[in-house]
C-alpha positions, 0 to 999 in steps of 0.5 A: 847063860844057864849053869850048862851053857857057861861051863861049854862057853868056858870050855870051848873058849879055853880050848881055842885060846890053849891050842894057839898058845901051845904052838905059839910056845912050843916053837919058841921053846924047840928053837931055843931048846928050853925045857921050861918053855916046852914045859910051859907050853905042854901045861897049856895044851894040858888046860884044852885036854881038861876043857874037854873033860869040862865040856864031858862032864857038862853034858854027863851031869845034866842027865835027868835022875833016873832009876839008877842014879835017883839023885842025878848025876851032878857029880860027874863034875867032881870026877872031871875034877880029880881026872883034871887034878891028875892029869896036872900031877902027871905033867908036873911030874915029867917036867921034873924029871926032865929038868933033872936030866938037863941040869945034870947033863949041864945044859945052857939056854939062850932065850930070843926076843920071841921067847919074851913075846910068847911068854908076855902074850901067855901070861896075859891071856891066861890071866884073863881066862883064869878071871872068867872062869872064877866068875863063872865057877863063883856065879854058879857054884861049879867045881870044874869051871873052878878047876879049869880057872886054877888050871889058867892060873897056874899057867899064868904064874908059870910063864910069869916065872919063866918071864923071869928067869928069861930076863935074868938070863939075858943079863947075866951071862953064866946062869946055866942052870937057870932053864932046869931050875925054872922047870922044876918051880913050874913043875911044882906049881902044877904040883900045887894045883893039882894038889888044890883041885883034888882036895876040894873035889874029894872033900865034896865027894866024901861029904861036906860039913854045913858051914856055921854061916849055913847053919846060923841062917838055917836056924833063924829061918826055922825060928821064923816059922816056929818060935820054939827052940826046936835044938836042931841037931844031926844036920848033914849035907848031900851034895850032889851038885845039881841036887842038895840033900839036907837031913837033920832032927828036931825036938818038938813037945811029946804031947803034940799029936803025929799030925801036928808033928808032920805039919811042923817038919812040913813047913820047914822042909818046904822053907828049905826048899823054897830058901835054900834051894834043896830037898830035906828029910827032917826025924823029929824027937820028943823034947824031954 
């Protein structure tokens, strides 16, 4: 399975599972009058919406580089991740306000057996989806699938919180405020997921600092080609998701001819493409 197919497969599986869970949890939430369960249901449906963006982003990102976009369209995946985070934040805000209104009105909620059944099913299925998405996201270095995985994980965790509240409420009769509190807790978890996804996507859009591990490996591989210290510096990584561009400076003995310096730079560029699957541009400076 290639990168694009993995993204579409994860998105389609997510849509089917989440629509089924949404219908079940919304029905249980409506018959029990629970804001927490209804919030959890809409959180689940939002997973389906985000998965639609996952599939759309794959189609857009898979387009070949063109005159207007010489580095390809891979950053559509990051844009989709930002949209998913924004949707999560809007959903979280709506349930904070609904929970506050219910608390102010002093409303109480009774959870039946179906509430427990629906919540347990949601926890199991959503955690399975999150593990699958995290696996694919890591394997293919795909931020959109990973974002969808976090969406599944927060839905699973929010259902755990709801389940705890349901169990406690069944044994303690006067906790009329429990549903309102659970609604706010679920909303806060949604906000955290939105922040995590947004931060990662924006960091990649703005540009990433190469990791120490990457720089160490790069220096080692360069040393295999040219045994003198080339003093690698100004190393910048430009991540276009489906294509990565690396720029760096090296220092060579100024007695070298232009042809010799070009040969060293070209050898390093070829190695970077072979070992790191990155296009690179190397600027040569004279060694003082």
